[in-house]
N, C-alpha and C positions, 0 to 999 in steps of 0.2 A: 505602720507608724512606729516611730522610735519612742519607746517608753523609758524615761529616765527617772532617777531617784529624786528625793527631796532636794530642792534647790537646783535641779537640772532644767534642761530645756528640751524641746522636741522639734524636729524638722521632718519634712517628708523624706522617708527613707528609701525611696526609689532612686537607686544610685544612678540610673541612666538619665534621670530627669534633673540633673543638677543645674539649677538656673544660672545664667550668666548675669553679671552686673557690669554695666559700663557707666562709669560716673561721668556726669557732666554732659552727656549726649541727650538731646531731646528724645522723649518717648515717641514710639511709633504712632501714627495717626490711628484713631479708633481704638487705641488700647485703653482699657478701663483701669482706673486706679481710684482709690477712695480719696475724697477731698480732705484737706488740701493735697493736691497731687505733688509728691516730692519729685525732684529731678530724676531720682532713681527708683525703679520698681524692683523689689527683691526677687519675687518669685513669678514663675509662669510668664516668661517673656522671651522673645527671640533675641538672638545675639545681634547687637548693633555694631556699626563700624567703630573702629578705635578712635579715640579722641586725638586731637592735635598735640604736638609736642609741648606747646606752651600751656595747654590745659592740664596736661599730665604734671608739668612742673609746678603749677600754681595751686593744685588741689590741697596741698599740705603746706603750711607755713611754719616757720620757726618762731615760737613764742618766747622762749627763754632758754638761756644757757647757764648752767650751774658749773662754772669752771673757768680757769684761766691758764693760758700757756705762755704768758710773758716770762722770759728768763732774766731780763734786765730792763733798764730804762728805755731801751730801744723798742720794747713791746708795750709801752704805756705812754699815753699822750693826753693832752687836755686842750679843749677848744677854748682859745683865749677870748672868744666873744660871748659864749653861752655858759662856759664852765662845765660842759659835758665831758665826761672822761671816756676815752676809747682805749681798749686793750684787746689783746689777741686771745682767741679761743679756737684752736685748731685751724681750720680754713676760713674762719669767720672773724670779722672785725665787730666787736661788741661796742656800741655807743651807749653809755649809761647816763641816764638823768638821775642823779642821786636824790634830788628833792622828791621826785615822784616815784622813784624806784622802778623805772621803766627802761626797757632795752630796745635799741634798734640794731639791725644786723645788716652787714654787707658781706655777701658771699664772694669768695674768690672763685670765679667761674672756671679757672684752670684746675681747680681741685688740688692745688698744692698747698701744703701747710705754710702759714705766714710766719715770717721771722722778725719783721720790723714794721713800724708805722709811725706817721707823724701828721698832725693837722697842719693845714695851711694857716697863715696868720689871720686870714679873714674867717676861718672856720667853715668855708664852703667845700673844701676838698680834703681828702685824706690820701697820702701816698703810702704805699705798702711795698715791702720786699718779701720774697718768698724763698723757700728751700727747693732743692731738687735740681735736676739737670736743666740747663739753660733757663734759669729763673728770670722772671720779668719784674721790672719796676712798674707798678700800675698806679694810675691816678683815678680816684673815685669821687663822684659827685655825692655829697652827703645827703642831700634832700632826695635825689632821685634813686639813690642806692645803685647807680649804674657806673660802668667803667668809662672814663673819659679818654684815657691814653694808656698805651702799653709800650714799654721801652725795653728792648732786649740788648744787654751788653755785658752780662755776667755768665759764668759757666757753672758754678757749683752752689751758689747761694748768696743772699744779700744779708749782710750783718746789720747795717743801719742805714737809715734814710733821713733826709731833712729838707724842708723848704727853706729857701732864702727869705729873709724878712720882707724883701721887696717883691717876692713871688715870681721873680723872673727865672730862677734856676732851682733845680733839685739836685741834691748830691746823694749818691749811693755808693756804699762801700761793700765790696764782696768779702767772702770768707777768706781765710788765710791761704787756702790753696788756689783761690781765684786771683787774689792780689791786685784786683783792678779797682781803681777809684775813678768814678765818672761824675762829671758835671753836665747836667742835661738842660737844654732849653725845651721844657716839657710841652710848650705850646706848639713847637715845631717838630717835636719828636726827634731831636738830634742831640748828639754828644758834642758839646762845645769845647770841653777840655777833659783830659784823661791822664792818668799816671798809674804807676804800679807801686805797691807797698809790700815790702818783703816780710813784714811781721803781722801778727794778728791784731786787727783793729777792733776795739770793743765799743767805742762811743765816739760821737762827733757833735759839734755845736757850731752854729753860725754866729758871727758877730752881729751886733745890732744894726750896723750900717751896711751889711751884706757885702763888705769888701773882702772878707776872708772867712775861713772856717778852720776849726781845729779838730784834729783826730788824735785819739790816745789809744794805747794798747800796750803790748808787751815791750817794755823798755822803749816806749815810743810816745813822744809828744811832738806833733808837727803842725805847723801853720801853713795853710794853703791860700794863695792869693789869686783873686779872680780878675784884677785890673788888666793884666796882660791879655787874657783871653777875651775880655769884653771890649778892649780897645782895638784889638787886632781886626783888620779889615779882610778877614778871610772867612770862607764858608766852611772849611774843613775843621777837623779836630786838632787842637793845638795842645802841646804838653802843658800840664798843670804845674805851676811853679810852687814848690814847697820848701819851707825852711824848718829845721828842727829846733825845738825849744832847748834852751841851754839848761840842762838839768843839774850840772855840777856833780855833787856826791850822790845824788838821787838817781843816777842814770840806770841803775840795775832794778828799779822798781817796775812793777806791773801797774799801769794806770787803768782804772776801770770806769771812771766818770769824769766828764768835762762839762763846763758851762761858761759861756762868755757873759761878762757882766752886763747889767742893765742900768739905765739911768746914768747917774754920776759915775758909776763904775764901769761904763761901757768900754773903756780901754783895757780892762783887766780880764784875765782868763783864770778860772779856778779849776783845779784838777784834784782828784782824790785817788789814792793808791790802795791796793789790796792790803798793804801792810799797815794801813791806818794813818796815813799822812794827808793833810789838806795843804795844797800848794797854791800859791798865787803868782802868775806870770804878768809882767807888765807889757806895755805896747811893743817893746823891743824884744819880746820873746825870752826875756831873762827871768829866772826864778827869783822873785823878790823875797818872799817869805814862805815859810811852811810851819805848820804846827802839828803836834802829835795828838791824835784823837783819843789816845789811851784806850783803844779797843783791840781785840785780837785780829779783827778783820773788818774792813769796810768795803762797800760794794757799789754805791751809787751816790749821785750828787744832783742837787737841784737848787736854783737860785731865784730870788725875786729881786726887786730893786734895792731892798734893804737887808734881806736875810739870806743866809746860806744854810741849806739842810743837807746833812751828811748821813746816809743810811749805813748802819753797821750791824754787826752780829748781835745776837741775843735781844733782838727787838729794839735796839737803841737807834734813835735818830737825834743827832746833836744839832743844835741851832747856834749859828754864829752871826755876828754883825758883819755885813758885806764890806764896809769900807775899812774896818779895822781888824777883822778876823777875831774879834773878841767873843769869847764863849758866853752865850746867854742862858740857854736852858736845854733840857732834854724833852723830847716829845714823850707823852705817856706811852708805856709799853702796851702792846696788844695782849691778847689772852696768852696764858702759858700753855705749853704743850701738854695735852692730856686733860684739858679743862672739861668739866661737865657743863656743857652749854645750857642744859635744861635747868640748872640751878641759877643761872644768871638772869634773874627776873628783875633785879634792882640795878639802876645805873652805878651805884657804888660798888657793885660786885666787880666791875672791870678794874677798879683801882686797888682791889685787895691784892696783896702780895703773898705768895706762898713760899715758904722756906725751901731753898734748894730747887726752886722751879727753873725750868728751862724755857726760854722764849724763842720764837722763830726769828731767823735772821731777816733783815730788810734787804730786798733785792732790787726794788725799783721805786722811783719817786717822780711825781709830777705836780706842778703848782698851778692853781687856778687863780689868776690875778683878779678876776671879777669878784668872787666871794671870799677870797683869802683862805682857800681850802687847800690842804695838802693831801694828795692821794698816795698811799703807801701799799706796795705789794710785798708780801713776806714769803719766805721760802716754803712754808707749808701751804702755799696757794691760797692764802687769805688776803682780803683787801679791806683796808680801812681808809676812810676819808675823815680827816681831822680839820676842825675849824681853828685856824691859827691867827685869827685877828689879834687876839691877846695871848701872847706866848706864855703868860703866867696863868692863864685860865683856858686851857685847851679843851675843847669838847669834841666828842665823836659824833659825826653826822650820819655815817652809814658804814656798814660792814657786812661781810659775808665770809664764810669759811667753806672752802671747797676741798675736794680730794686732791692729794698731791702726787698721786701715782696712778698706775693703771686701774681703771674701774672695770671689774670683771662681770658683775651681775647686777640686775635690777629686779625688784619684786614689788608688786602693787599690793598694798594691804587690803584684805577682803573687807566687805561692808557688813556691819552687824548693827544690832540694836545698841543704843548708847551705853547701856549698862554692861554690855559684853565687850565692847571694843577697848583695846589697849591703846589705840592711836586714833586721832580724829579722822573723819571721813576724807577720802582722797589722798591719804598718805602713801608714800612709797619709800623703799629702802634700797640702798646701794652699798656694795662692798668693794674693797680696793686692796691693792698691794701695799697701801700705807698702813695696813693692819687695823683698819677701822670699818665699822658698819654704821652708815649714817641714815637717819630718818628725816625725810623731807615732807613738807606739805605746802602746796601752792595756794591754798585758800587764804585770801587776804581778809575775809570777813572776820570780825571779832567772835571768838568762841569763849564762853565763860569757863568751859572745862579745860581749855588748853590756852594758857597765857603765853604770849610770845616772849622770847628771851631777848636780851639786849645785844646779842652777837649777830643774829641773823633773822631775817623776815621769813625765811623758808626752812631753815635747819631746825628740827625739833630736838634731836638728841644725837650724840656720837657715842658709840660703843668702842672702846679701845680694847681689843682682844688681848687678854692677859696683861693689861696695863702696859703694853709695849709701845713706847713712843719713839723709838730710835729710827723708825722708817717714815715718820711724819714729814720730815723735811726732804725736799727733792735734792738728791745728791748731785744732779747735773748742773746745779748753779755754781759749784766750786770751779775755780779757773783751771785746776789741774785734773778735773774729772768730767765725765759726761761728754756728750757729743756737742759739737759746735752748733748744730741746728736746734738744740734745746729739747730733743725728745726725752721724755722721762725715762730714767734708768729702771729696768726691770730687775729688782733685787731678789727675785725668787722668794718673796715673803708675802705675808698678808692673807686675806680671805679670798678664796677663789670662787666659791659658789655659796648660795644660801637659799633657803626656802621657808616660807611662813606656813605654819600648820593651818589646815582648813578652819579650825575653830578660833584662829587668831591669837592663841595663847602662847605658842612656842615658836622660836626661831631656830632653825637648824642651819649650821654653817660649817663648811669644810675649808681648811686652809691648804696652803701649798706644800705642807709637810705631811699631809695625810691624816691630820687630826679632825675629828668630828666633834662639834660642840652643840649643845642645846641650851638656849637662853630662854628664860621666862620673861615675857614681854611687859608684864606689869611693872616689875622692879628691876628688870634686866639682870637678874641673878643667873649665874651659870649653873644649870642643873646637872649636866652630864658633859664629861669630856672623855672621849675614847680615841685611842691611837688606832684608828680603824684601818688605815691603808699605809702602804709603803711608799706611795708617791702622792702627788697632789690629788685632791678630790675634785673631780671634774663635773659631777652632777649629783643633785639630790632631788628627791621627789616624795611627797606625802601622798598617800592614797586618798581618794575622794570619800566623803562621808556616806554617799549613797551606796557604796559597796558594802557597807556594814563592817568594814575592817579599818583599823587605824595602824597603818604601816608606814615606815620610812625606809626608802631604798637609797643607798649611797653607792656610787661607782667612781672608779679612779683610773689613773694611768697605769696602775698595777694589774689591770684586766679583771679585777674582782668586783662583784656586786654583793653588798651586804643588805639583807632585809631585816629590819629591826621592828619589834613590836612596841608601839608607843604606849599601849595600856599596861604593859609589863615593864615600865620604866626603861624602855628602849633596849630590852634584851634581844640578843641575836636570835633570829628565827632560822635563817638559812644563809649560806654563802654560795654563790654561783660563780663558776669559772668557765663559762661557755666561750667567751670571747678570747681571741688570740692576740689582741692588741688593745690599745687604749679605748675605753668606753666613752663615747662622746655625748650620749643622751640616754636617759631612762625615763619611762613614763608608765603610770598606771592608767588602765582603761577599764570600761565596763561600768554597769550600774548595779544590778542585783548580783552579778558575777564579776569577779575581779581578774584582770589580766595585767601582766607586766611585759612591756615591750622595751627593748634596748637595741641600740645600734652603736657601731664603733668604727675605728680606723681599719679594722679587718674586713670592711665592706659587707658586713653581715648585719641582718636584722633578726632578732630572736623574739618570737611571740611565745609567751608562757601563760599558762592558766594555773590557778591555785587549787590545791587539794588539801582537805583537812585530814590529817593522820593522827595516830595516837600520840606521836611525838610533837605535834603542833601543825604549823602550816608549811606546805611545801609547794614551790612553783615547779611545774613540769613543762618542758618545752613542747609546744604544739606545732609550731611552724618555724622554719628557718629559711630566710630569703638571702641569697648571696648575689650581691650586685657586682658590677664591674667598676665601680667608682667608690671613693671614700665617702662615708656618711658622717656629716658633722653635727647635725642637730635634728630634732623632730618635735612635733607638737600634736596634740589630740584635739579634734574639733568637739563642739558642744554635744553632738549626738553620741559621742564615744564610739562611733562606728568607723571613723577614718583617722589615719595618722599621716601627717604631712612630713616628709623627710627632706632635709636640705643636703644636696649632693655636691661633690667636687666638680662635676661637669656643669654646674650652674643650673641644674634642673631641680624642680620640686616634684617628688614622686609621692603620690597619695595611695595608701594601701588600706584595704579593709582590715580592721583590727581582729575580726573573728577568723576570716579565712586566710589572711596573710597575702591575698592576691592584690596585685597592683590595679588600681582603678583609674588613675590619671597620671599624666606626666606633662609638665609644661615648664617654660622658662621661668626661672626665679630671679634672673638678673638681666638687665637690658644691655649690658656690656658684653664684650667679646673676650675679656680676660678675667682671670681670677677664679675663685671658688665660692660657692655659697657656704656661709659659716653659721648663720642663725636663721631660724624660722619661728614665727609666733602667730597663732590664730587669735583673732580678736574675740572678745567675750560673747558677741552675738553669733559667731560662726560664719560671718559673711566675707571677711577679708583676712588675708594673712600678710605679715610683714617679713621681709627677708633682708639680710645684709650679706654683702659680698666682700671678698678680700680686696676689691678695688675701692673700698670705703664707701660704696654707695648703698642706699637703702631704697627698697621698693615696696609699695603696697599693691597687692595683687588680689584680684577676685578669686576667692577660694574655689568657686565652682567652674568658672569659665577659663581661668588662667590669664585673664587680661590684666595688663598693668594699669593700675588706677592712678598711681602717683610715684614719682621718683624724687629722691632727696639726696643731698650730699652736704657735707660741712665738717665732718670729723676728719682729723688729720691722721688717725690711726684706725685700725680695723675696729668695726663695731662688735663689741663682745657680748652685748645683751640688749634686749628690747622687750617692752611690754606695752599693751594697750591699757588705758585706764577704764574703770567701770562706768564712767559717765559717757563713754563713746566719743569723747571730745579730744583726747590727747594720745599721742604715742611717745613713749619715753625711751631714748636710746642712750647707751653708755659705751665708752670706747677706751682704747689704750692711750688716748691723748689726755686722760684724766678728767674729761668733761662729760657732763650729763646734759643732753639736748632734750628739750620738751617741745614737741611738735604739735601744733594745733591742726586737727583734722578739719578740712573744709566742710561746709554745711551739707554738701552733696553726700559725702561719705558718712557723716554723722546721721543725717536723715535716713540713710539706707539702713544703718544699724538700728536706729530707733524704730523704723518701720518694721523691721524683723522682730524686734522685741514686742511691739504692739500686736503683731500677728500671734506671737507666742502667748501673750497675755489673753488676747481674745479667744484663742483656741482653747486655752486652759479653762477659762470661764465657761465656754460653750461645752466643753467636755464634762465639767462638773454638772452643768444643767442637764446634759444628755443622760448622764448616769443617774441623776436624781429622778428624771422623768421616765427612765427605762427605755430610752431611744435605742440603746444597743441590744435590747433583748432579742432581736431577730437574728443576731449574729452568732453562729456556732463557733466553737473554738476547737482548734486542732493543736495538739501538743505531741511532741515526741520526747521520750526519756531514754536515758542510757543506763544500763545496769552496771553497777560498780560493786566491788567487794564491800561487805558490811562494815569493815573497819575503816573505810575511806569514804568520806563524803565529798563529792565533787563540787567545787565552787566555780568551775569553768563554764563558759557559755555552752549551751547544748549544741548538738549537731545541727547543721544548717537545715532549715526547712526546704521544702521543694521550691518555694518561691525564690529563696536566696540562691539555691543551686541553679535555678534557671537564670537568675540575674548574672551569676558568675559565668555561665556558659554562653550568654548572648553575645553577639558580635561586637566588634569595637565601635561600630557606628553608634551604638547606644550610649557610649561615653560622651557623645557630642551633645550640644545643647539642642533640645527638641524644637521643632518648628511650632508655630502657634496652632496650626491645624491639628497637630498630632497630640496636643495636650488634652488630658481629661479635665473636666471641670474641677474646681477646687473642692477638696473634701469638706464635709460638713464640720469636721473638727479634727485636730491633731491632738494626740494624747501625750501628756506628761504624767509621770506618776509622782508628782510633787509640785510645790508651788514655785513661783519665780523667786530667785534670790532677792534679798532686800534691796541691793543696789539697782536691780532692774525695775522693781516696783516703785522705788523712789523716782527713778528716771521717768517712768511713765505716769507719775503723779497719782499713783494708787495710794490712797490714804489708809485703806484697810490692810494692814500688814500683820494682822493678828494670826497666830497659829491656828485659831479655830476655823479660819476660812480656807485652810489648806485642803487639798484633795488627796487623801491617803489612798494611793492606788492599791496598797496591799490588802485593803478591805473591799476593793471594788473590782469589777471585771475589766480586763484590759485586752481588747482584741489585738492581734498581731498580724503582720504581713500585709499584703496588698488589699486583702478583703476589708481591712479596717477603714478604707476610704469610702466604701460603699454603704453608708449608713442609711440611705434612702431607698434601698432596693429590698426585694423580698428575701426571706431567709434562704440561706444556701443549704442544700442537702448534699453533703459530701458522699460521693460514690466510692466505696472501697472495693478494690480487687482483693481476692483472697491472698495474693502474695504480698499485699500491702498491709494486711491486718496487724502484723507484728509491730508496725510503727505506731499504732494508735492504741496500744494496750499498756497498762502500767500496773505494777503491783500495788495492792491496797493492804492496809494493816487492820485486821479485824479488832485488834486490841483497842483501837481508838474509838470504836463505836460506843454509843451511849446505851446503857442497859435498858432504858425505857423503850428504845426502838427494837433492840434485839428481842425483847419479850413478845413483841407483836408479830414476829416473823416465824413462819412455819416452813420446814423443808418440804419440797415437793419434787417429784421426778421430772427429769428433762422431757420425757415422752409426754407427760401430761401438759407441760408447758407448750410443747409443739402443737399439740392438738388444739389448745385454746387460742394460741396465737393465730392459727390458720382460720379460725372462725371469727376473729376480731377484725374490725376495719383497720386497714394498714395506715391510712392517713386521715384521721378523723377531723382534723382542724384545718389543714392547709391544702387546698386542691392543687394538683400538679399543674405547672404551666404548660408542660409538653410531655409527650410520652417518654422522652429521653430522661426526664427528671426522675421518673420512678423506674421504669423498665424492669430489668432483672438484676439491677445492681444491689449493693448492700449498703444502705444508708447507715451512718454511724450513730444517728440519734433517732430514738423512737418517741413519739408523743405519749405522754402519760396523762390520763384523765384524773381530775381532782376527785378526791373521795367525797367532797361535798360541793355541790354546785353553788352554794351560797357563800362558800369560803372565798374571799377576795384576796387573801394573803398568798404570797409565794410559798409553795410547799418545798421545804428543804429536806432532801433525803440524805441521810448520813449512812445509809445501808451500804455495807461492803461485803463482798464475798469472794472467795478465791476458788479457782480450780487449778490444781497443781498437776502438771504433766510430768510423769516419770521419764527420766533420761534427758530432760531438757530443762533449761533455766527459764521456764515460762509460766506465767500465771494468767489466768483470764479473770477479769474483775468486772462485775456489773455494779457500778457504784455511782449514782448521782451524787455529785459533790456539792458542798456548801457554796452558795452563790451561783449555782448553775443557771443557765438562761431559761427564759420562758417566752412564749410568743405573746402577741397582743391579746389573745383570748385567755391568757393565763395558763395554758397547758405547758407543763414542764416537760423537758426532754431528758431522756435517759442517756447518760454518757457511758459509752462502752470503750474501754481502754485495754491495751495489751502491751506487753513488752517481751522481747525475745529476739535473738539473732535471726536475721532473714535467711541466712544460709542453712538453718536447721529446720525450716518449714517443710513438712512432708508434701508429696504430691496431693493435689486435690482429690478427694474421694477415697483416700487410702488411710486406714487406721495405723497408728504406730504399733499398738499391741493391745490385746484384749478385745472383748466384744461389748463390754457393758459401759454405759455412761452413767456416772453418779449424778444425783440430782444437783442442780445449780439454782440457788434462789435468785429470783429476778422479779422486778415489778413490771407488769405488762398491763395495758388498758383492759379493764373488765375483770381483772383477777383480784381476789381478796388479798389481804395482807398475809405475808408468809412468816414462817417461824424463824428460829435462830439460824444464823449462818453456819456453814460447815465448821466443824472443829479443824484445827490446823493439822492434826495427824489422822489421816483416814486409814481405815482398815485395809482397803484395797487401793491399788494405784488407780488414779483417775486419768483417763485419756480423753482428749478432745481434738478434733481436727479442725482446721480453718473452715472446711466445708460445713460441718455441723454447726459451728459457731455462726456462720453466715445465715444458715437457715433459722437459727434461733432468733437472729436479729430481724430478718425479713424474708419470709418464704416467697418464692417466685411461683 
C-alpha cells in the first residue's frame, strides 16, 4: 500500500493492476458496486468498450467564459427582441443575459477563431465570420445552438457580417487581402451579388429598408445597392453596384464606424473616423455635416432612433442628438487602469475620479432598444452595460474585467479552515502578459467574509505587478498595429508562471524577464523580489508539506534550476544546471522522502533525491531518462509514485518516480497533428487533462489511457489547466486571453467522488484496524542504506524485492487485469494522514478536527503487497544467509534508557546457543506446513512475556551491537518500539543487519579469529541480561552469517 503524509491520499500501489475507467458506459452484468451504483466504477473492473463520439463530446460542458476577443463593433451585437448581448470569445459565441448573469455558448465546430458576428432582426439566428484559410460564413440557430447554413466564398478571413432587416440577405466582407464583398441568399446558400474592394473595410451597416448598405474603411465610404441584383431575373451571381460617398476634404480619413439612421433619420448615414470626426451623409451620399469630437482618437459608433453614441479614447463615450448632431452628454467613464477592484464595495466608488488616471479606450458599442441599454467593450477587455434611459442619470447594469493579453497559468487556491484561508473557498488565480495576477471566485452565494465588489461578480482582486499598467490595453486594437484577425499581441512582458504555497499564505510568481517575486496573500505585499534568471521563468513548484521540507524550485529558459528554502526567507539552497535546453516542468514528489523531477526541451527527465549535508540541502541525480521526443509538461499523481509527462509525439508517458522506469504510454490527443503541451492530474488521481497544440483539450483515464472527453473552444494554444477541488470543474486558460470554466459531467464527478469515498472509508478502517490491533500479525521487512555520518539521506530507500519484481515483470502486466485475475479488495488501504479539508467537505464529513487524524508516524505501517493480506496468518520470512545483510541495521546504544540497561547482563554466545536449542522454536503459532519452518532462518523469534498476567504490549528498547573488523557491518538484536505482537500477545524479536552484500564471506568460513564475543539477546525462557556491549571492545569481534543464523533458529 502507498502510505502518504498528512493531507495525502492512498491508492492500491500494485502498478500492474491499474484500473480502467470508461465514463458513460453501462457496467458489466453481475458486477457489484455499492448503492447507489454510479455509472462509473473506479477500481477492480474490466476494461469496457470505448464510448461513442457523441458521448465523449458531451461529458464535459462549457459553463462560463471569463474573457472576450472582440476587437471592434463587428465582434459585439445585441438581440433586438430580448436584449441579450452576444460577443466573441475565441472559437465561441457567448450569449449573455445581463439580468441573470448567465451565459449560453455556441461553438464554432470548424475550430477556427471567430472574427465577426451579428444577430438576425428576429433574434433567432446569429451569423458569424471566421479567420483562417477558406473561412466560412455560418448561420446558427440560437435556441438549438446548431449550425443552419455554411457558406464558403472568402479566402483569408471575414472582417464583418450583417443580416438585412428583411432577413433575405446576408452581407460578408473579407479581409484586405481577400478583397471580396458577398451578398448571400442564405436560405438557398448562394451568392446573389459580389464585388471586390481594394482597401481595408472595417465596418458595414444596412439601411432600415434593406435597399442598400454602407461599408467604411481606409479612405473609404461606399454605398452598395441591392435593387439591381434583386430585380434581375438571373440565377447566377451579378456584380454588386456600389457608389462612393462624396467626402470632400475628408477623403484622407480612416473611417472606423458606420450606422444607418433609424426612424425619422432613416435616410441618413453616420460615420466616425479615427481622427475624431462624426460625419453625416444624406440620401444622395453627400457629406452634409461633420463635427469634431475633440478627442485624440475615436473607434466605434452606435445609433438609436434618437441618439448617437461615439466611442473614443480614455473611456469616453459621447452622446449626440440624432436629428441635429447636438452634443448632449458623456457616458460615465469605466474604472481607471490599475484600479483596486477589491476596494470598490460602494457604487459611488465607480464615479470617483483619480488625478492623472488613465482610462481604457472604448472599442465596441451596441445598443439594446428593448431596455435602452448600451453595451461597451473597452481596450483592456472589460465590458460594461449602461442604462441610458435617462442620459442625465446613467446607471451601470453589469460589468466584468477580463485579461487583455495571453493568459499563461492558472492555480486553484487550496482549501483551509476559514481562519487560515486568505481567499474564499473555490477561488482560483490566473496570470497574464498584461502584467496582472487576477483572483476569481465562481461562488454566487453570499459570503459575509467576502463582499462582492461593484466591478465584477467573479473577480475578487487584481494584482498589478510593480504597478505597471502600460500593458493592460491590447495594442492590436490600433489601426496601424496588430494583426487584422485580432490575435492579441505578445509583448514579451507580464507574469509567466505562478504557484500558491501549500499553506495558502504566499504566492510565488515568475515574469518573462526572469524575476521571481513572492507576495503575501493576506495584504498582497511583495515580500521578496529576486532577479533569479536570465530568461523568462517557465515553472515554479513548492514542495509538499508531507515531505517535511518547505522548498521552492524555479526553472527557466536559461536552463537553470534554483532551489530556495522558504523557511530561511527564500534563501538559495542549490542551483542545478543538468539540462542543456529550456526546462519545461519541475515537480517535487515523495512523502517522507523528497524527490525533484524535471524535464525539458533537451528530451531529458532528471530524477533527483535530496540529501542533508553540513552545508544544507543538496539534490543528487538518481536517474536520467533520455527520450526521443521533446517533453513539454508533467504532473505527479496523488500517490506520489507516478509522473505523467506530456510529449511532443502526442503521447503521455507515465514513469515511476522512484525507479525512473516507464510504466505506461498512451495517446494524449485524439488528433493526428500537433504536440502535447500541458498535462494535469485531477485531485482524486483518477483522470488527467491534456492540451494539444491543435487547441484541443482531452480528459483521459489516468490508468487505462482511454479518452473520457474531448473539448475545444480556445482560439489559441491552451497554456494552463487545473481541476477544482470540488471535482466539478476544469479551468483552462489560453493565449486568446480567455479563461474557460468547464463543467464536468456527473459521470466523471461521481467517479472522482467514489474514489474519495473509498479513500475516506479506507482511512477510517485503517484507524480502526490499528486501534484494534488487526495488523499485529503482519511482520515488517525493511532495508536500509549505509551513508557517511555527515550526510543524512532524504531519498527514498532502495527498492524492495516486491518493487523489483514489479519492475521486471512483463509488459502484459501493464494492461488492465481481467475480472478473474483480480484479488479480493484489501481490507484497508493505508494513508499516513487525514484527507485534506476539501475532500472531507466534499464527502460531507463534519468531523474535520485534527484530533481525528491518524498520525502514521506513531503507528505501524505495513508496506508492499503483504499489506493487502490483513486476514491471513502471520508471515514468517525465510532468510537465506546471503540475504541477511539486507535485513540488518545499525542501532545506537546511546539511545537506550538507563533503567533497561541496568537489567541486562552480558552472557556468552555459546551459552545462548545451548539454551536456545533446548527452548521450543515456535511456542505460539503452529506451522501450517513443513516448508514454513524447515531449515530456513526466520527473521522473527517469539518472545514469551515475563508475566502471564500482563496484558500490555511489552516494548523492548534493548539494543546491542556486534562490530565486525574489516567490514562496515553491525549485527543488532533490537526489538523496537511499536513492534508487532501476535493475537496471544507474544512479542517478536526483530533482527536487523546492514552491510554490503558483496562483502559477505562464504557460509561456514570465519573472517579471522576463533572467538566470538558474547552478544546480549532476549530469547524465550532466558532471564533478563545485563548491560549491552561497550562501543570499544578490547578484541575484534567476528561473526559469520552462518553463526548468526544458528543464533536465530537452529536446525
